[in-house]
N, C-alpha and C positions, 0 to 999 in steps of 0.2 A: 738828939734830935729824935723823936719817936717816928719811926717810919708809919705805923698803923695811921697814928693822928694826920699825919702829913697827907698822905694817901687819900683818906676819907674826907679831908678838907678839901683837897685839889678836885675829887669828885663831886662833893657836895657844890660847889663853885660853879663847875663845868655844868653840872645839870642844872642850875640855875640859868645860866647863860644860854643855854640851849633853849630851855623851854621859853625864856622871855624874848629871846631874839626869834624863835619861830611865830610868837603871838603877833610882836612889834611888824615882822615882816608880814604876816596875812594881812594885818590892819592895813598895812601901807599898800599892798596890792590891791585889797578890796577897794579901798579909796580912790586908788588911781585908775581903777576899772569904773566905777562909779561915775568920776569926773572926766572919763573920757580920755584920759591921758595912755591908756592901754586898754587893746582889744580884749585881752585874755589868751591868748595863744603865743606871746613873744617868749623869748628867752633874752635873759639878760646878766650881765655882770655883777659881781657880789662881791666886796672886800670885807674883811674884819681885820680890825687890829687889837692885841694884846699886849698891855703894858704893865709891867712891874717894875716901878721905879726902882724900890728897895733893893732888887738883885740884878739891874741893868737887863731885863727883859724888853724886848720890843720886836713883836712878829707881827706880819702882815698875811693873811692868809686869803687868796683869791679862789674864788669859784664862779658857777654859774648858776642862776634859778631858771627853770623851765617851767611856764605856765600850762604848756601841754605835748 
């Protein structure tokens, strides 16, 4: 295994996940506010699941998103 290739590959994947996730969350929150489902001052729980079947990894991370 080439450690440098491995680490760069992980970083690239995580950057893509981070950017894409942020964009999707922003869109979903903006729509929920526009639809009247959110007021814009809430905080709500968030969860993300990371799965890599080939190595038997299943990780759930919980957090909170605050709008104000």
